[in-house]
C-alpha positions in Angstrom: -77.3 79.2 -24.1 -75.8 75.9 -23.9 -72.7 76.8 -22.6 -74.2 78.8 -20.0 -76.6 76.2 -18.8 -73.7 73.5 -18.6 -71.3 76.1 -17.0 -74.0 76.9 -14.1 -74.6 73.3 -13.5 -70.9 72.7 -13.5 -70.4 75.8 -11.1 -73.1 74.5 -8.8 -71.8 70.9 -8.4 -67.9 71.6 -8.3 -68.1 73.5 -4.9 -71.4 71.7 -3.3 -69.8 68.2 -3.5 -66.8 69.6 -1.8 -68.8 71.6 0.7 -71.0 68.7 1.4 -68.1 66.2 2.1 -66.0 68.7 4.1 -63.2 69.2 1.8 -63.5 73.0 1.4 -62.2 73.1 5.3 -59.4 71.0 4.4 -58.4 73.0 1.6 -58.9 76.3 3.6 -56.3 74.7 6.3 -53.9 73.9 3.8 -50.6 76.1 3.9 -51.0 77.6 0.4 -52.3 81.2 -0.9 -56.3 81.4 -1.0 -55.9 82.8 -4.2 -54.3 79.5 -5.6 -57.5 77.7 -4.2 -59.6 80.1 -6.0 -57.6 80.0 -9.5 -57.5 75.8 -9.3 -61.5 75.8 -8.8 -61.5 78.3 -11.8 -59.1 76.2 -14.2 -61.3 73.1 -13.2 -64.5 74.7 -13.9 -62.8 76.1 -17.1 -61.9 72.3 -18.1 -65.3 71.5 -17.5 -66.7 73.9 -19.7 -64.2 73.7 -22.6 -65.0 69.8 -22.7 -68.6 70.8 -23.2 -67.7 73.3 -25.7 -65.4 70.7 -27.6 -68.5 68.2 -27.6 -71.2 70.6 -28.7 -69.6 72.6 -31.4 -69.2 69.5 -33.6 -72.7 68.3 -32.9 -74.1 72.3 -33.5 -72.0 72.5 -36.8 -73.5 69.3 -38.3 -76.9 70.1 -37.2 -76.8 73.5 -38.3 -74.7 72.8 -41.4 -72.5 75.7 -40.5 -68.7 75.9 -40.0 -68.5 76.8 -36.1 -64.4 76.4 -36.2 -63.7 79.8 -37.3 -60.6 81.3 -35.1 -62.7 84.4 -34.3 -65.5 82.3 -33.2 -63.3 80.2 -31.2 -61.8 83.1 -29.5 -65.2 84.6 -28.5 -66.2 81.3 -27.1 -62.8 81.0 -25.2 -63.3 84.8 -24.1 -66.6 84.3 -22.8 -66.0 81.2 -21.2 -63.3 82.7 -19.2 -65.3 85.5 -18.0 -68.2 83.7 -17.0 -66.0 81.4 -15.0 -64.2 83.9 -13.4 -67.3 85.7 -11.6 -68.8 82.3 -11.6 -66.5 80.8 -9.4 -66.3 83.3 -6.8 -70.4 83.5 -6.6 -70.5 79.8 -6.5 -68.0 80.0 -3.4 -70.3 82.3 -1.8 -73.9 80.7 -2.7 -72.2 77.2 -1.5 -72.9 78.4 2.4 -76.5 78.8 1.9 -79.2 76.2 1.9 -80.8 77.2 -1.3 -77.2 77.3 -3.5 -78.9 75.8 -6.4 -81.3 78.4 -6.6 -79.0 81.4 -5.3 -76.2 80.8 -7.9 -78.2 81.7 -11.0 -80.0 84.6 -9.2 -76.5 85.9 -8.1 -74.9 85.1 -11.5 -76.8 85.9 -14.4 -77.2 89.8 -13.9 -73.3 90.0 -13.4 -72.6 87.7 -16.4 -75.0 89.5 -18.4 -72.2 91.9 -20.0 -70.3 88.9 -21.0 -73.3 86.8 -22.8 -74.2 89.9 -24.7 -70.8 90.7 -25.6 -70.3 87.1 -26.7 -73.6 86.9 -28.5 -73.0 90.0 -30.4 -69.4 88.8 -31.5 -70.3 85.5 -32.2 -73.1 86.6 -34.6 -70.6 89.2 -36.1 -68.0 86.5 -36.9 -70.9 84.3 -38.3 -72.4 86.8 -40.5 -68.7 88.0 -41.8 -69.3 91.3 -40.6 -66.0 93.6 -40.8 -63.9 93.5 -37.7 -64.4 97.2 -37.1 -68.2 96.0 -36.0 -66.8 93.2 -33.9 -63.9 94.8 -32.4 -65.9 96.8 -29.5 -67.8 93.5 -28.7 -64.1 91.5 -28.3 -62.7 94.7 -26.0 -65.6 94.3 -23.8 -64.8 90.5 -23.4 -61.4 91.2 -22.8 -61.8 93.7 -20.2 -64.6 91.9 -18.4 -62.4 89.1 -17.9 -59.3 91.3 -16.9 -61.4 93.1 -14.3 -63.2 90.0 -13.1 -60.6 87.8 -12.7 -58.8 90.6 -10.6 -61.6 91.3 -8.4 -62.4 87.7 -8.0 -58.4 87.4 -6.9 -58.7 90.1 -4.6 -62.0 89.4 -2.6 -61.6 85.2 -2.7 -59.9 85.5 0.8 -62.8 87.4 2.2 -65.5 85.2 0.5 -64.0 82.2 2.1 -63.5 83.2 5.6 -67.1 83.4 6.4 
């Protein structure tokens, strides 16, 4: 939940500052494909979220006296972050146009991101309890498919979202 909270705050702030200063209009006037703008924003948001995760994981590992640096768990965190940021960047771009953008983004984002959050929690639980890979694999598959689908959808519709 810490990662979700930090990611939502980061998504809100990353586009709100550019909207308030008029930088989004400048980006849209640049002679580049608009999908490059999406991927640039998404990579920036992902880097922010990964920095938060790099800071939080050692702290949680010390506080709870649990080794959180297992390769499978780190893979789940990475896949969950990618899925959350892929859909979050698109929805933040939509919500930034509204006056109530700070409230609107979580309302739009949480129902759409619920599958990636559930799959991340279930797969993380599986790795922490050392369950067999056969029980964890469906959740990892869901994360991978979610990441691919929502990255592709965001790539295809970003042009239409920023036109308004």
